[in-house]
C-alpha positions as a Markdown table, in Angstrom:
| # | Residue | x | y | z |
|---|---|---|---|---|
| 1 | Unk | 185.8 | 135.3 | -71.3 |
| 2 | Unk | 188.0 | 138.1 | -72.9 |
| 3 | Unk | 186.4 | 141.1 | -73.8 |
| 4 | Unk | 186.9 | 143.7 | -76.6 |
| 5 | Unk | 189.5 | 145.8 | -75.2 |
| 6 | Unk | 188.5 | 149.1 | -77.2 |
| 7 | Unk | 185.3 | 150.0 | -79.0 |
| 8 | Unk | 186.7 | 149.8 | -82.3 |
| 9 | Unk | 187.4 | 146.0 | -81.5 |
| 10 | Unk | 184.1 | 145.2 | -81.3 |
| 11 | Unk | 183.9 | 143.8 | -84.9 |
| 12 | Unk | 186.7 | 141.4 | -84.6 |
| 13 | Unk | 185.1 | 140.0 | -80.9 |
| 14 | Unk | 181.4 | 139.4 | -82.0 |
| 15 | Unk | 180.4 | 136.7 | -85.0 |
| 16 | Unk | 180.2 | 137.9 | -88.4 |
| 17 | Unk | 176.6 | 136.9 | -88.1 |
| 18 | Unk | 175.9 | 139.9 | -85.4 |
| 19 | Unk | 177.6 | 142.5 | -87.3 |
| 20 | Unk | 174.6 | 143.9 | -89.3 |
| 21 | Unk | 172.8 | 144.4 | -85.9 |
| 22 | Unk | 175.8 | 146.1 | -84.1 |
| 23 | Unk | 174.7 | 149.7 | -85.4 |
| 24 | Unk | 174.6 | 152.0 | -81.8 |
| 25 | Unk | 171.3 | 153.5 | -81.7 |
| 26 | Unk | 170.6 | 156.9 | -79.5 |
| 27 | Unk | 167.1 | 157.5 | -80.2 |
| 28 | Unk | 164.9 | 156.7 | -83.2 |
| 29 | Unk | 162.5 | 158.4 | -85.4 |
| 30 | Unk | 160.2 | 156.2 | -87.2 |
| 31 | Unk | 157.4 | 157.8 | -89.4 |
| 32 | Unk | 155.0 | 156.4 | -86.4 |
| 33 | Unk | 153.1 | 158.0 | -83.5 |
| 34 | Unk | 155.9 | 158.3 | -80.8 |
| 35 | Unk | 153.7 | 157.6 | -77.2 |
| 36 | Unk | 156.9 | 158.2 | -75.3 |
| 37 | Unk | 160.8 | 158.3 | -75.0 |
| 38 | Unk | 161.6 | 156.8 | -71.9 |
| 39 | Unk | 165.4 | 156.5 | -70.3 |
| 40 | Unk | 166.4 | 153.5 | -72.6 |
| 41 | Unk | 163.3 | 152.9 | -74.5 |
| 42 | Unk | 161.6 | 154.5 | -77.7 |
| 43 | Unk | 157.7 | 153.4 | -77.6 |
| 44 | Unk | 155.4 | 154.1 | -80.7 |
| 45 | Unk | 151.8 | 153.3 | -81.2 |
| 46 | Unk | 151.1 | 150.5 | -84.2 |
| 47 | Unk | 147.9 | 150.2 | -85.1 |
| 48 | Unk | 145.0 | 150.7 | -82.2 |
| 49 | Unk | 146.0 | 148.0 | -79.4 |
| 50 | Unk | 149.8 | 147.6 | -80.2 |
| 51 | Unk | 153.0 | 149.0 | -79.5 |
| 52 | Unk | 156.3 | 149.0 | -81.0 |
| 53 | Unk | 159.3 | 148.9 | -78.1 |
| 54 | Unk | 162.7 | 149.5 | -79.0 |
| 55 | Unk | 165.7 | 149.3 | -76.7 |
| 56 | Unk | 168.4 | 151.8 | -77.6 |
| 57 | Unk | 171.8 | 151.8 | -76.6 |
| 58 | Unk | 170.9 | 154.8 | -73.7 |
| 59 | Unk | 171.7 | 153.8 | -70.1 |
| 60 | Unk | 170.7 | 155.9 | -67.0 |
| 61 | Unk | 171.3 | 156.1 | -63.5 |
| 62 | Unk | 169.6 | 157.6 | -60.4 |
| 63 | Unk | 166.7 | 158.3 | -62.8 |
| 64 | Unk | 169.1 | 160.2 | -65.0 |
| 65 | Unk | 169.6 | 159.8 | -68.7 |
| 66 | Unk | 173.3 | 160.0 | -69.1 |
| 67 | Unk | 174.8 | 161.3 | -72.3 |
| 68 | Unk | 177.1 | 158.1 | -73.1 |
| 69 | Unk | 175.7 | 155.2 | -75.0 |
| 70 | Unk | 176.3 | 151.3 | -74.3 |
| 71 | Unk | 177.0 | 149.3 | -77.4 |
| 72 | Unk | 174.9 | 146.4 | -77.9 |
| 73 | Unk | 173.0 | 147.0 | -75.0 |
| 74 | Unk | 169.6 | 147.2 | -76.8 |
| 75 | Unk | 169.9 | 143.7 | -77.8 |
| 76 | Unk | 170.6 | 142.3 | -74.4 |
| 77 | Unk | 167.9 | 144.2 | -72.9 |
| 78 | Unk | 165.6 | 142.7 | -75.6 |
| 79 | Unk | 167.4 | 139.5 | -75.6 |
| 80 | Unk | 166.9 | 138.7 | -71.5 |
| 81 | Unk | 162.9 | 140.0 | -71.6 |
| 82 | Unk | 162.4 | 137.8 | -74.3 |
| 83 | Unk | 163.8 | 134.7 | -72.4 |
| 84 | Unk | 162.0 | 135.5 | -69.5 |
| 85 | Unk | 158.5 | 136.7 | -70.7 |
| 86 | Unk | 158.6 | 133.1 | -72.4 |
| 87 | Unk | 160.0 | 131.1 | -69.2 |
| 88 | Unk | 157.2 | 132.8 | -67.0 |
| 89 | Unk | 154.1 | 132.7 | -69.2 |
| 90 | Unk | 152.6 | 129.9 | -66.9 |
| 91 | Unk | 152.8 | 132.4 | -63.9 |
| 92 | Unk | 151.1 | 135.2 | -65.7 |
| 93 | Unk | 150.6 | 136.3 | -69.0 |
| 94 | Unk | 152.5 | 139.1 | -70.9 |
| 95 | Unk | 152.6 | 141.6 | -73.7 |
| 96 | Unk | 155.2 | 140.0 | -76.4 |
| 97 | Unk | 153.6 | 139.6 | -79.5 |
| 98 | Unk | 157.1 | 138.8 | -80.9 |
| 99 | Unk | 160.4 | 139.9 | -81.2 |
| 100 | Unk | 161.4 | 138.3 | -84.3 |
| 101 | Unk | 162.1 | 140.7 | -87.4 |
| 102 | Unk | 161.2 | 138.3 | -89.5 |
| 103 | Unk | 157.5 | 138.2 | -88.2 |
| 104 | Unk | 157.0 | 141.5 | -87.8 |
| 105 | Unk | 154.5 | 143.2 | -90.2 |
| 106 | Unk | 155.8 | 144.1 | -93.9 |
| 107 | Unk | 155.4 | 147.9 | -93.4 |
| 108 | Unk | 158.1 | 147.4 | -90.5 |
| 109 | Unk | 160.8 | 145.3 | -92.4 |
| 110 | Unk | 162.8 | 147.9 | -94.6 |
| 111 | Unk | 164.2 | 149.5 | -90.8 |
| 112 | Unk | 166.5 | 146.8 | -90.1 |
| 113 | Unk | 167.9 | 148.9 | -87.5 |
| 114 | Unk | 165.1 | 147.6 | -85.8 |
| 115 | Unk | 166.3 | 143.7 | -85.6 |
| 116 | Unk | 167.3 | 142.4 | -82.4 |
| 117 | Unk | 166.2 | 145.5 | -80.4 |
| 118 | Unk | 163.0 | 145.4 | -81.0 |
| 119 | Unk | 159.4 | 144.1 | -79.2 |
| 120 | Unk | 155.9 | 144.3 | -80.9 |
| 121 | Unk | 153.6 | 144.7 | -78.1 |
| 122 | Unk | 149.8 | 144.4 | -76.9 |
| 123 | Unk | 148.9 | 147.7 | -75.5 |
| 124 | Unk | 147.6 | 147.9 | -72.5 |
| 125 | Unk | 146.6 | 150.2 | -69.4 |
| 126 | Unk | 149.7 | 150.7 | -67.5 |
| 127 | Unk | 149.5 | 149.7 | -62.9 |
| 128 | Unk | 151.2 | 152.9 | -61.7 |
| 129 | Unk | 153.4 | 150.8 | -59.6 |
| 130 | Unk | 156.9 | 149.4 | -59.7 |
| 131 | Unk | 156.7 | 146.2 | -58.4 |
| 132 | Unk | 160.1 | 145.5 | -56.9 |
| 133 | Unk | 161.3 | 142.0 | -55.3 |
| 134 | Unk | 164.4 | 141.8 | -52.9 |
| 135 | Unk | 165.6 | 138.5 | -51.9 |
| 136 | Unk | 169.3 | 140.3 | -50.8 |
| 137 | Unk | 169.8 | 143.5 | -48.8 |
| 138 | Unk | 172.0 | 145.7 | -51.2 |
| 139 | Unk | 171.3 | 149.2 | -52.9 |
| 140 | Unk | 169.3 | 151.5 | -51.7 |
| 141 | Unk | 167.7 | 148.8 | -49.5 |
| 142 | Unk | 170.7 | 148.4 | -48.1 |
| 143 | Unk | 171.1 | 152.4 | -47.0 |
| 144 | Unk | 167.5 | 152.3 | -45.9 |
| 145 | Unk | 168.2 | 149.4 | -43.4 |
| 146 | Unk | 171.2 | 151.3 | -41.7 |
| 147 | Unk | 168.9 | 154.5 | -41.2 |
| 148 | Unk | 166.0 | 153.0 | -39.5 |
| 149 | Unk | 166.0 | 149.0 | -40.3 |
| 150 | Unk | 162.7 | 149.6 | -42.3 |
| 151 | Unk | 162.2 | 149.3 | -45.9 |
| 152 | Unk | 159.1 | 150.1 | -47.9 |
| 153 | Unk | 157.5 | 149.7 | -43.6 |
| 154 | Unk | 158.7 | 146.3 | -43.5 |
| 155 | Unk | 160.5 | 145.6 | -40.0 |
| 156 | Unk | 163.7 | 143.9 | -40.6 |
| 157 | Unk | 165.9 | 141.9 | -38.0 |
| 158 | Unk | 168.3 | 144.2 | -36.4 |
| 159 | Unk | 171.8 | 142.6 | -37.1 |
| 160 | Unk | 171.9 | 141.7 | -41.1 |
| 161 | Unk | 174.9 | 142.2 | -42.8 |
| 162 | Unk | 175.3 | 144.2 | -46.5 |
| 163 | Unk | 174.5 | 141.9 | -49.3 |
| 164 | Unk | 172.5 | 139.6 | -46.8 |
| 165 | Unk | 170.1 | 136.9 | -47.8 |
| 166 | Unk | 166.9 | 137.9 | -46.6 |
| 167 | Unk | 165.2 | 135.2 | -44.4 |
| 168 | Unk | 162.2 | 135.3 | -47.5 |
| 169 | Unk | 162.1 | 138.1 | -50.2 |
| 170 | Unk | 160.2 | 141.1 | -49.7 |
| 171 | Unk | 157.3 | 143.0 | -51.8 |
| 172 | Unk | 158.7 | 146.2 | -51.9 |
| 173 | Unk | 156.9 | 148.4 | -54.4 |
| 174 | Unk | 157.4 | 152.1 | -55.3 |
| 175 | Unk | 155.6 | 155.0 | -57.4 |
| 176 | Unk | 156.0 | 154.9 | -61.2 |
| 177 | Unk | 157.7 | 158.7 | -61.2 |
| 178 | Unk | 157.3 | 160.2 | -65.1 |
| 179 | Unk | 160.1 | 162.4 | -64.1 |
| 180 | Unk | 162.5 | 162.6 | -61.0 |
| 181 | Unk | 162.6 | 159.4 | -58.4 |
| 182 | Unk | 160.2 | 156.9 | -57.3 |
| 183 | Unk | 159.0 | 156.8 | -54.0 |
| 184 | Unk | 158.9 | 153.9 | -51.6 |
| 185 | Unk | 155.2 | 152.4 | -51.0 |
| 186 | Unk | 154.2 | 150.9 | -47.8 |
| 187 | Unk | 151.3 | 148.0 | -48.0 |
| 188 | Unk | 148.3 | 150.4 | -47.3 |
| 189 | Unk | 149.9 | 152.8 | -49.6 |
| 190 | Unk | 149.6 | 150.7 | -52.6 |
| 191 | Unk | 146.3 | 149.2 | -51.4 |
| 192 | Unk | 145.2 | 152.9 | -51.2 |
| 193 | Unk | 146.6 | 153.6 | -54.5 |
| 194 | Unk | 145.5 | 151.2 | -56.6 |
| 195 | Unk | 143.0 | 149.0 | -54.5 |
| 196 | Unk | 143.4 | 146.1 | -52.1 |
| 197 | Unk | 142.5 | 143.0 | -54.3 |
| 198 | Unk | 145.3 | 144.7 | -57.2 |
| 199 | Unk | 147.7 | 145.5 | -54.5 |
| 200 | Unk | 147.3 | 141.6 | -53.3 |
| 201 | Unk | 147.6 | 140.0 | -56.4 |
| 202 | Unk | 150.5 | 142.1 | -57.7 |
| 203 | Unk | 152.8 | 141.3 | -54.6 |
| 204 | Unk | 151.5 | 137.3 | -55.1 |
| 205 | Unk | 152.4 | 137.6 | -58.7 |
| 206 | Unk | 155.7 | 139.6 | -58.3 |
| 207 | Unk | 157.1 | 137.0 | -55.5 |
| 208 | Unk | 156.5 | 134.0 | -57.5 |
| 209 | Unk | 158.3 | 135.3 | -60.4 |
| 210 | Unk | 161.2 | 136.6 | -58.0 |
| 211 | Unk | 161.4 | 132.8 | -56.4 |
| 212 | Unk | 161.1 | 130.8 | -60.0 |
| 213 | Unk | 163.6 | 133.0 | -61.6 |
| 214 | Unk | 165.7 | 132.4 | -58.9 |
| 215 | Unk | 165.6 | 129.1 | -58.4 |
| 216 | Unk | 166.6 | 128.8 | -62.5 |
| 217 | Unk | 168.9 | 131.6 | -62.2 |
| 218 | Unk | 171.2 | 130.1 | -59.7 |
| 219 | Unk | 171.3 | 126.6 | -61.7 |
| 220 | Unk | 173.4 | 128.6 | -63.7 |
| 221 | Unk | 175.8 | 130.5 | -61.0 |
| 222 | Unk | 173.7 | 133.5 | -60.8 |
| 223 | Unk | 172.8 | 135.3 | -57.9 |
| 224 | Unk | 169.5 | 137.5 | -58.4 |
| 225 | Unk | 169.6 | 140.3 | -55.7 |
| 226 | Unk | 166.2 | 141.8 | -56.5 |
| 227 | Unk | 164.5 | 143.1 | -59.6 |
| 228 | Unk | 161.4 | 145.1 | -60.4 |
| 229 | Unk | 158.2 | 144.0 | -62.2 |
| 230 | Unk | 155.8 | 146.1 | -64.1 |
| 231 | Unk | 152.2 | 145.4 | -65.2 |
| 232 | Unk | 149.2 | 146.4 | -66.8 |
| 233 | Unk | 145.5 | 145.5 | -67.9 |
| 234 | Unk | 144.3 | 144.3 | -71.5 |
| 235 | Unk | 141.0 | 144.1 | -72.2 |
| 236 | Unk | 140.7 | 143.9 | -68.0 |
| 237 | Unk | 143.3 | 141.5 | -67.8 |
| 238 | Unk | 146.4 | 141.9 | -65.1 |
| 239 | Unk | 149.4 | 140.8 | -67.8 |
| 240 | Unk | 153.0 | 141.3 | -67.3 |
| 241 | Unk | 154.9 | 144.8 | -69.3 |
| 242 | Unk | 157.7 | 146.3 | -70.0 |
| 243 | Unk | 160.7 | 144.3 | -69.7 |
| 244 | Unk | 161.4 | 141.6 | -67.6 |
| 245 | Unk | 164.9 | 140.4 | -65.3 |
| 246 | Unk | 167.3 | 142.6 | -67.4 |
| 247 | Unk | 170.5 | 144.3 | -65.8 |
| 248 | Unk | 168.8 | 147.7 | -66.1 |
| 249 | Unk | 165.9 | 146.3 | -63.8 |
| 250 | Unk | 167.7 | 143.5 | -62.1 |
| 251 | Unk | 170.9 | 143.6 | -59.3 |
| 252 | Unk | 172.4 | 140.2 | -60.6 |
| 253 | Unk | 175.6 | 138.5 | -58.8 |
| 254 | Unk | 178.1 | 135.7 | -59.2 |
| 255 | Unk | 177.2 | 132.8 | -56.9 |
| 256 | Unk | 180.8 | 131.6 | -56.8 |
| 257 | Unk | 181.9 | 135.1 | -55.6 |
| 258 | Unk | 179.0 | 136.1 | -53.7 |
| 259 | Unk | 180.3 | 137.1 | -49.9 |
| 260 | Unk | 178.3 | 138.7 | -47.5 |
| 261 | Unk | 178.8 | 141.4 | -45.8 |
| 262 | Unk | 180.4 | 143.6 | -48.3 |
| 263 | Unk | 179.0 | 145.2 | -51.8 |
| 264 | Unk | 179.0 | 142.3 | -54.3 |
| 265 | Unk | 180.5 | 142.7 | -58.0 |
| 266 | Unk | 177.6 | 143.1 | -60.1 |
| 267 | Unk | 176.3 | 142.0 | -63.6 |
| 268 | Unk | 174.2 | 145.0 | -64.4 |
| 269 | Unk | 174.0 | 148.8 | -63.8 |
| 270 | Unk | 175.4 | 148.6 | -60.2 |
| 271 | Unk | 178.8 | 149.3 | -61.9 |
| 272 | Unk | 177.7 | 152.1 | -63.3 |
| 273 | Unk | 176.4 | 153.5 | -60.4 |
| 274 | Unk | 179.2 | 152.7 | -58.2 |
| 275 | Unk | 181.5 | 154.9 | -60.9 |
| 276 | Unk | 179.1 | 157.9 | -60.5 |
| 277 | Unk | 179.4 | 157.8 | -56.7 |
| 278 | Unk | 183.1 | 157.4 | -56.8 |
| 279 | Unk | 183.1 | 160.9 | -58.5 |
| 280 | Unk | 180.9 | 162.3 | -56.7 |
| 281 | Unk | 178.1 | 163.2 | -59.1 |
| 282 | Unk | 175.2 | 165.1 | -57.2 |
| 283 | Unk | 172.8 | 162.7 | -59.3 |
| 284 | Unk | 170.8 | 165.5 | -61.1 |
| 285 | Unk | 170.8 | 166.8 | -64.6 |
| 286 | Unk | 173.3 | 167.2 | -66.6 |
| 287 | Unk | 174.8 | 163.7 | -65.8 |
| 288 | Unk | 179.0 | 163.3 | -66.9 |
| 289 | Unk | 180.1 | 161.5 | -69.8 |
| 290 | Unk | 181.2 | 157.9 | -68.9 |
| 291 | Unk | 185.0 | 157.5 | -69.9 |
| 292 | Unk | 185.8 | 154.7 | -72.6 |
| 293 | Unk | 187.4 | 152.6 | -70.3 |
| 294 | Unk | 183.8 | 152.1 | -68.0 |
| 295 | Unk | 181.7 | 152.0 | -71.1 |
| 296 | Unk | 183.8 | 149.1 | -72.5 |
| 297 | Unk | 183.6 | 147.8 | -69.1 |
| 298 | Unk | 179.8 | 148.1 | -68.7 |
């Protein structure tokens, strides 16, 4: 597929039916109670038991929000999350009520900028853990493996190469830091944090979702190297929340181009991370502006 050669050519590239939702959004300011302005999403309270989650076009890397925006990113994240929430409902329920703008409450329909990038969801009590599943050895896991052959306390075979497929997927949870970097959790540490029963349930469900999604994606030529899930309690019941299997939360590779022993071409944020590492950014705020060429390729 040929992509736009400049940001100004987006109008001719995308079908006319998409033009009205191509507004680039850095942040939102609606007359609702703002619960959180995250790295990418603005979250508002809507009634007593619902939230409005709006995916902006912000992008972060190494837990720092970059000053540059990526056109259409919010719609991509929302569309993929909705797709996977629907596909995984048989494994576990999720927080999605609707992402269809036409089904939003009447008082929201005057805000057309919500279209395509917004989910109306159930409000939950979030579990303070990022549930990461890795099927391949890449990114920070590859760095940790090179240093000590351990990832989240899991000892791996000493002869693995970069991007190698693991004998079986591994569960490598981290803390969910409000600011700064998340920290790895071992199996015993996550049990101490949330309790043995909940920790085991988080691991089991995370692995089930990963295996299901990986099988479906591989049929379409995509490898899901690793991904992150988040969970919450809704009326004391564990459900899936946040985003799901997007380029912000997952590492996607082309199955046909996959070659172990080197860094893979990624259909996700790794492209941006690679650029930032190439210019030797120190991974602390303020982050540098991305050149237009990097924005276009992203």
